[in-house]
SERO-4910 file (N, C-alpha, C, O; in steps of 0.05 Angstrom, whole numbers):
BEGIN
 pado doro    nc1    nc2    nc3   cac1   cac2   cac3    cc1    cc2    cc3    oc1    oc2    oc3
  Met    A     16    -21     -1     -1      2      2     25     25     -1     29     45    -15
  Arg    A     34     15     13     53     47     15     68     51    -11     77     73    -18
  Lys    A     69     30    -24     81     28    -52     60     39    -73     66     52    -93
  Ile    A     36     32    -66      4     46    -77     11     78    -78      8     92    -98
  Ala    A     21     86    -52     15    113    -40     32    129    -63     23    148    -78
  Ile    A     58    117    -63     81    128    -65     80    134    -98     89    154   -109
  Val    A     67    110   -110     81    113   -146     50    133   -157     47    144   -180
  Gly    A     31    133   -133      6    157   -138     23    185   -133     25    203   -149
  Ala    A     34    186   -110     39    213   -112     59    223   -131     60    246   -140
  Leu    A     81    199   -137     95    205   -162     83    213   -194     96    227   -209
  Ala    A     61    203   -199     47    203   -217     33    239   -208     42    258   -221
  Ala    A     21    243   -195      6    262   -185     26    296   -191     17    318   -199
  Leu    A     57    285   -184     76    305   -188     87    301   -216     98    319   -228
  Ala    A     85    277   -226     91    286   -259     67    296   -280     71    306   -302
  Trp    A     40    290   -265     21    302   -282     26    333   -273     27    349   -292
  Ala    A     27    343   -247     35    370   -245     61    390   -259     67    414   -261
  Gln    A     67    373   -263     96    383   -281     88    387   -305     94    409   -316
  Gly    A     77    373   -316     69    371   -348     43    389   -345     40    400   -367
  Val    A     28    396   -333      9    415   -329     25    453   -338     18    471   -353
  Arg    A     43    450   -322     62    474   -309     73    476   -339     68    496   -352
  Ala    A     91    452   -353    106    458   -371     83    465   -393     91    485   -405
  Glu    A     57    458   -404     49    464   -420     26    487   -417      7    490   -432
  Asp    A     32    506   -389     23    533   -381     48    548   -403     43    550   -427
  Pro    A     70    556   -394     89    575   -405     81    581   -436     75    602   -447
  Ala    A     84    547   -446     78    542   -478     44    563   -486     40    582   -501
  Lys    A     26    550   -469      3    565   -478     -1    595   -475    -14    610   -490
  Ala    A     14    603   -451     10    633   -438     25    647   -456     21    670   -463
  Glu    A     51    628   -465     70    643   -502     63    649   -526     75    662   -542
  Ala    A     35    634   -530     19    634   -550     -3    656   -550    -11    672   -567
  Glu    A    -11    650   -523    -36    676   -528    -27    701   -521    -44    720   -520
  Ala    A      2    707   -514     11    732   -514     22    739   -537     25    764   -539
  Gln    A     31    721   -561     33    728   -592     11    741   -601     12    763   -612
  Glu    A    -18    723   -593    -35    729   -605    -47    753   -598    -61    763   -616
  Lys    A    -45    762   -579    -50    792   -564    -32    813   -577    -41    834   -588
  Val    A     -5    806   -574      9    821   -595      5    837   -619      6    860   -625
  Gln    A     -1    805   -636     -8    807   -660    -40    823   -667    -43    837   -687
  Lys    A    -61    816   -647    -77    834   -653    -75    862   -643    -92    878   -651
  Ala    A    -57    871   -626    -45    902   -622    -31    914   -644    -28    938   -648
  Glu    A    -25    896   -656     -8    913   -677    -28    910   -696    -38    931   -703
  Ala    A    -38    887   -706    -65    892   -734    -84    919   -728    -92    932   -747
  Lys    A    -88    927   -699   -101    949   -694    -93    976   -694   -108    995   -698
  Ala    A    -63    976   -688    -48    994   -690    -44   1010   -715    -41   1035   -717
  His    A    -46    982   -741    -29    982   -765    -60    999   -781    -59   1016   -800
  Glu    A    -88    988   -768   -115   1000   -771   -117   1032   -772   -123   1047   -791
  Lys    A   -110   1038   -747   -109   1065   -739    -88   1079   -757    -91   1100   -769
  Thr    A    -70   1065   -756    -47   1079   -774    -62   1091   -804    -62   1113   -814
  Ala    A    -72   1072   -811    -83   1078   -844   -107   1093   -836   -113   1112   -851
  Glu    A   -120   1088   -820   -144   1117   -816   -132   1147   -812   -141   1167   -822
  Ala    A   -114   1144   -798   -102   1175   -791    -92   1184   -818    -98   1206   -826
  Gln    A    -75   1167   -835    -57   1177   -854    -81   1184   -876    -79   1206   -885
  Ala    A   -109   1166   -889   -126   1174   -901   -138   1201   -890   -141   1219   -906
  Asp    A   -143   1204   -869   -158   1229   -863   -135   1253   -862   -144   1273   -872
  Ala    A   -109   1257   -854    -87   1272   -858    -90   1281   -898    -91   1303   -908
  Gln    A    -91   1255   -911    -90   1263   -934   -118   1271   -945   -114   1286   -964
  Lys    A   -139   1267   -942   -162   1285   -949   -161   1311   -940   -166   1328   -958
  Lys    A   -154   1323   -907   -149   1345   -896   -129   1362   -920   -135   1384   -929
  Thr    A   -106   1347   -929    -87   1360   -949    -99   1373   -966   -102   1398   -967
  Ala    A   -109   1354   -985   -132   1354  -1006   -151   1377  -1005   -157   1388  -1025
  Glu    A   -159   1384   -983   -178   1397   -976   -166   1428   -973   -176   1449   -980
  Ala    A   -147   1424   -962   -137   1452   -955   -120   1465   -982   -119   1488   -988
  Gln    A   -109   1443   -995    -90   1449  -1016   -112   1463  -1047   -103   1476  -1066
  Lys    A   -147   1453  -1041   -164   1463  -1058   -168   1496  -1048   -169   1517  -1062
  Asp    A   -172   1493  -1017   -184   1521  -1010   -157   1549  -1023   -160   1570  -1036
  Val    A   -132   1534  -1012   -115   1556  -1024   -109   1559  -1051    -97   1579  -1059
  Arg    A   -116   1539  -1067   -118   1546  -1103   -144   1567  -1102   -140   1589  -1111
  Lys    A   -161   1563  -1095   -193   1581  -1093   -178   1601  -1085   -168   1612  -1105
  Glu    A   -169   1614  -1059   -157   1639  -1042   -143   1657  -1065   -148   1679  -1073
  Lys    A   -124   1635  -1073   -101   1640  -1095   -118   1658  -1119   -120   1683  -1118
  Ala    A   -130   1639  -1141   -153   1657  -1155   -155   1675  -1156   -144   1691  -1171
  Glu    A   -177   1679  -1135   -199   1701  -1128   -175   1723  -1119   -182   1744  -1130
  Ala    A   -151   1726  -1104   -135   1752  -1108   -128   1748  -1121   -119   1771  -1121
  Gln    A   -119   1737  -1144   -107   1743  -1171   -137   1756  -1188   -132   1777  -1200
  Glu    A   -157   1750  -1190   -170   1760  -1196   -175   1788  -1198   -177   1805  -1216
  Lys    A   -178   1787  -1159   -183   1823  -1153   -154   1843  -1156   -154   1867  -1153
  Val    A   -134   1825  -1161   -102   1848  -1175   -109   1856  -1197   -110   1879  -1204
  Gln    A   -117   1828  -1218   -129   1843  -1242   -145   1862  -1248   -144   1876  -1269
  Asp    A   -164   1865  -1229   -182   1879  -1235   -172   1905  -1219   -180   1926  -1230
  Ala    A   -161   1907  -1202   -150   1935  -1190   -129   1948  -1210   -125   1972  -1207
  Arg    A   -113   1931  -1234    -94   1934  -1249   -115   1946  -1272   -111   1969  -1279
  Arg    A   -128   1937  -1279   -144   1942  -1304   -155   1974  -1292   -146   1995  -1303
  Asp    A   -172   1975  -1272   -189   2004  -1260   -157   2014  -1255   -159   2036  -1244
  Glu    A   -138   2010  -1257   -111   2031  -1257    -99   2051  -1281    -89   2073  -1283
  Met    A   -107   2022  -1303    -91   2031  -1330   -115   2046  -1339   -110   2066  -1352
  Arg    A   -149   2039  -1332   -160   2051  -1344   -157   2093  -1337   -158   2113  -1352
  Gln    A   -153   2089  -1305   -155   2111  -1300   -132   2131  -1307   -133   2156  -1310
  Gly    A   -106   2111  -1311    -74   2124  -1309    -85   2133  -1347    -86   2157  -1349
  Thr    A    -91   2121  -1374    -94   2129  -1387   -122   2145  -1399   -121   2152  -1422
  Ala    A   -147   2152  -1380   -163   2180  -1375   -148   2199  -1370   -148   2216  -1387
  Ala    A   -130   2203  -1343   -119   2218  -1334    -92   2229  -1347    -84   2249  -1335
  Gly    A    -78   2223  -1366    -51   2222  -1379    -46   2240  -1397    -57   2232  -1418
  Thr    A    -35   2262  -1401    -33   2271  -1425    -10   2275  -1438      7   2270  -1422
  Gly    A      2   2284  -1465     25   2288  -1468     23   2295  -1501      2   2299  -1514
  Thr    A     50   2295  -1511     56   2309  -1533     71   2284  -1549     81   2264  -1540
  Gly    A     70   2293  -1578     89   2272  -1599     66   2254  -1601     43   2251  -1593
  Ser    A     86   2240  -1621     67   2220  -1634     66   2199  -1617     43   2191  -1614
  Met    A     80   2189  -1606     78   2172  -1575     61   2172  -1564     44   2154  -1563
  Ala    A     60   2199  -1550     45   2205  -1534      8   2201  -1548    -12   2194  -1535
  Ala    A     10   2210  -1576    -16   2216  -1581    -29   2184  -1585    -50   2176  -1576
  Arg    A    -13   2171  -1598    -11   2129  -1600    -21   2132  -1567    -45   2134  -1565
  Asp    A    -11   2132  -1549    -12   2133  -1522    -41   2130  -1515    -54   2111  -1505
  Glu    A    -49   2157  -1523    -70   2173  -1511    -94   2159  -1521   -114   2161  -1507
  Arg    A    -94   2141  -1547   -121   2134  -1563   -124   2107  -1549   -108   2098  -1533
  Lys    A   -144   2094  -1555   -149   2064  -1548   -145   2058  -1571   -147   2074  -1590
  His    A   -139   2031  -1572   -142   2008  -1589   -165   2010  -1602   -186   2008  -1589
  Pro    A   -167   2017  -1634   -196   2020  -1645   -218   2000  -1635   -241   2005  -1631
  Met    A   -207   1980  -1633   -227   1951  -1634   -235   1938  -1598   -248   1918  -1593
  Phe    A   -221   1957  -1575   -229   1952  -1564   -240   1973  -1546   -245   1968  -1522
  Glu    A   -244   1992  -1553   -264   2018  -1544   -288   2010  -1524   -310   2004  -1534
  Gly    A   -287   2010  -1503   -307   2004  -1486   -315   1981  -1470   -334   1979  -1454
  Lys    A   -293   1964  -1479   -301   1934  -1474   -270   1928  -1455   -248   1937  -1461
  Asp    A   -279   1911  -1431   -256   1897  -1418   -235   1893  -1431   -233   1895  -1455
  Asn    A   -214   1886  -1415   -187   1870  -1432   -182   1852  -1413   -188   1854  -1389
  Tyr    A   -172   1834  -1423   -158   1809  -1399   -125   1820  -1399   -111   1835  -1413
  Glu    A   -120   1800  -1371    -87   1804  -1372    -76   1776  -1370    -89   1756  -1368
  Val    A    -52   1778  -1370    -32   1762  -1373     -8   1770  -1359      1   1793  -1358
  Lys    A      2   1747  -1349     33   1755  -1332     51   1732  -1328     46   1710  -1317
  Gly    A     76   1743  -1344     91   1713  -1339    124   1725  -1351    135   1744  -1342
  Lys    A    132   1710  -1370    160   1718  -1381    159   1710  -1404    147   1691  -1414
  Ile    A    175   1730  -1416    171   1727  -1450    181   1695  -1459    204   1687  -1453
  Glu    A    167   1683  -1470    181   1663  -1484    194   1659  -1513    215   1649  -1520
  Ala    A    174   1672  -1528    179   1684  -1559    173   1715  -1567    151   1726  -1563
  Val    A    193   1726  -1577    176   1747  -1589    183   1756  -1627    205   1755  -1638
  Thr    A    156   1765  -1638    161   1768  -1673    149   1800  -1670    141   1809  -1649
  Ala    A    149   1815  -1698    140   1843  -1700    110   1832  -1703     98   1852  -1708
  Ser    A     91   1807  -1703     69   1808  -1704     60   1789  -1676     36   1781  -1676
  Ser    A     72   1783  -1661     66   1766  -1637     83   1772  -1619    103   1785  -1623
  Ile    A     70   1758  -1586     90   1751  -1561     82   1729  -1552     58   1724  -1553
  Thr    A     98   1715  -1541     89   1693  -1532     87   1689  -1499    100   1668  -1497
  Val    A     80   1694  -1477     79   1694  -1452     83   1661  -1437     64   1645  -1441
  Arg    A    102   1655  -1424    107   1630  -1407     92   1642  -1381    100   1662  -1369
  Arg    A     74   1630  -1376     55   1635  -1336     61   1609  -1324     69   1588  -1334
  Asp    A     58   1613  -1307     63   1589  -1279     49   1576  -1283     31   1589  -1295
  Glu    A     42   1548  -1280     28   1530  -1279      0   1530  -1301    -22   1519  -1299
  Leu    A     10   1545  -1317    -14   1543  -1341      2   1543  -1368     27   1544  -1368
  Pro    A    -13   1541  -1391      4   1544  -1413      4   1567  -1425    -10   1586  -1421
  Ala    A     25   1565  -1443     35   1603  -1457     15   1608  -1469     -2   1591  -1474
  Ala    A     14   1627  -1474      0   1641  -1480      8   1669  -1510     20   1691  -1507
  Lys    A      0   1660  -1529      8   1676  -1550    -11   1697  -1556    -35   1692  -1560
  Leu    A      3   1729  -1557    -20   1743  -1565     -5   1755  -1598     18   1754  -1606
  Ser    A    -31   1767  -1612    -17   1770  -1633    -19   1804  -1630    -36   1817  -1618
  Val    A      1   1813  -1642     17   1853  -1638     -2   1860  -1659    -16   1843  -1670
  Asp    A     -2   1895  -1669     -7   1912  -1683      1   1927  -1683     13   1932  -1662
  His    A      1   1944  -1701      9   1973  -1701     -3   1988  -1674     12   1999  -1658
  Asn    A    -32   1986  -1672    -39   1995  -1648    -31   1984  -1616    -39   1993  -1595
  Thr    A    -18   1969  -1620     -7   1960  -1595      8   1976  -1578     19   1995  -1589
  Lys    A     10   1972  -1551     24   1992  -1541     45   1976  -1527     38   1953  -1520
  Ile    A     67   1984  -1522     95   1967  -1522    110   1980  -1507    127   1991  -1520
  Glu    A    112   1984  -1481    129   1993  -1460    159   1973  -1456    156   1950  -1465
  Leu    A    181   1978  -1447    202   1968  -1439    212   1984  -1410    221   2007  -1413
  Asp    A    210   1976  -1388    214   1998  -1368    201   2027  -1375    214   2048  -1377
  Gly    A    183   2025  -1378    166   2055  -1381    178   2068  -1410    173   2091  -1418
  Gln    A    191   2056  -1420    204   2071  -1442    184   2058  -1470    184   2034  -1470
  His    A    172   2066  -1485    153   2057  -1503    177   2056  -1535    189   2074  -1548
  Val    A    173   2021  -1539    192   2012  -1557    174   1998  -1581    150   2000  -1586
  Ala    A    194   1985  -1594    181   1967  -1613    185   1938  -1600    204   1931  -1585
  Ala    A    160   1919  -1610    163   1891  -1601    198   1883  -1609    213   1872  -1594
  Ser    A    201   1889  -1626    232   1875  -1641    253   1874  -1604    261   1854  -1593
  Gln    A    257   1898  -1595    255   1907  -1572    262   1881  -1542    280   1876  -1527
  Leu    A    239   1874  -1548    232   1856  -1523    252   1835  -1528    260   1833  -1552
  Lys    A    263   1817  -1508    277   1794  -1508    264   1777  -1494    245   1785  -1480
  Gln    A    270   1750  -1496    269   1721  -1487    269   1723  -1450    289   1733  -1441
  Gly    A    253   1716  -1434    270   1716  -1416    255   1734  -1392    250   1726  -1369
  Gln    A    247   1767  -1408    240   1780  -1395    207   1787  -1378    185   1784  -1390
  Asp    A    208   1793  -1356    172   1795  -1341    161   1811  -1366    174   1825  -1381
  Val    A    136   1807  -1369    116   1817  -1375     93   1817  -1369     83   1797  -1360
  Lys    A     73   1845  -1372     54   1835  -1357     36   1856  -1392     40   1879  -1401
  Ala    A     15   1834  -1400     -4   1847  -1424    -33   1840  -1412    -40   1825  -1394
  Ser    A    -47   1859  -1432    -74   1866  -1432    -80   1859  -1456    -67   1872  -1472
  Phe    A    -97   1839  -1470   -111   1833  -1488   -140   1830  -1490   -155   1831  -1470
  Asn    A   -147   1827  -1515   -185   1831  -1521   -180   1810  -1544   -159   1811  -1558
  Leu    A   -198   1792  -1548   -208   1779  -1563   -219   1788  -1608   -241   1797  -1614
  Lys    A   -206   1783  -1620   -206   1788  -1639   -212   1771  -1660   -194   1770  -1678
  Asp    A   -237   1755  -1664   -253   1742  -1681   -240   1716  -1665   -227   1702  -1681
  Asp    A   -242   1705  -1638   -232   1688  -1623   -203   1689  -1618   -197   1668  -1606
  Lys    A   -185   1700  -1621   -162   1709  -1627   -148   1727  -1612   -147   1750  -1620
  Pro    A   -134   1722  -1587   -123   1743  -1569   -100   1759  -1582    -77   1753  -1590
  Leu    A   -113   1784  -1582    -99   1815  -1592    -88   1825  -1582   -106   1839  -1572
  Ala    A    -63   1837  -1570    -52   1850  -1551    -57   1881  -1558    -53   1892  -1580
  Val    A    -73   1897  -1527    -69   1920  -1529    -50   1935  -1520    -44   1955  -1533
  Glu    A    -38   1927  -1496    -15   1938  -1480      7   1918  -1475     -2   1895  -1472
  Ile    A     28   1919  -1472     51   1906  -1461     69   1920  -1448     80   1938  -1460
  Lys    A     76   1914  -1423     97   1925  -1409    114   1900  -1397    107   1879  -1387
  Ala    A    134   1910  -1400    157   1890  -1402    181   1905  -1375    178   1926  -1362
  Glu    A    200   1889  -1373    217   1894  -1358    235   1883  -1364    234   1859  -1371
  Lys    A    264   1901  -1362    295   1889  -1373    305   1866  -1352    303   1869  -1328
  Met    A    314   1847  -1362    319   1832  -1343    343   1846  -1329    356   1863  -1342
  Lys    A    350   1837  -1298    367   1840  -1281    392   1823  -1279    409   1827  -1262
***
């Protein structure tokens, strides 16, 4: 009987050690599972945060483009008003002054459009203006077009590629015709 009790005690001890041996492996597997779930949740939250940030960035860029367009429109309106007032108020003598005082015959009483950028190409009959983030604009030039370089009246041939330029124009038969061109010498 004593042998049976010893064998029973040894069996119980062996069984207890087996259970304890399984517990660490089981605990480790459960811990790994928890870590994987936590990583998946963190990855999901990161993806959501990135998507939200991209959406907010896109909205902000859209707002900035809209504000920029509105500001440019206001500046152009102000310049048009300034040019109209300057033309109406100015007086002068000589053939250049007379040419400057009269309005381009086809655009009298109409609003002009403006383009601003750098001269890409120039000929006696046209000027091409390179603009930031927009296609280049090619404007026709005729004998009534007022052309200035640093405030001095010049011929179109005196304009050079790369100079800053601001031009007002209107449409003649759906083609842009320059009314006034103001350029600055390169520094």
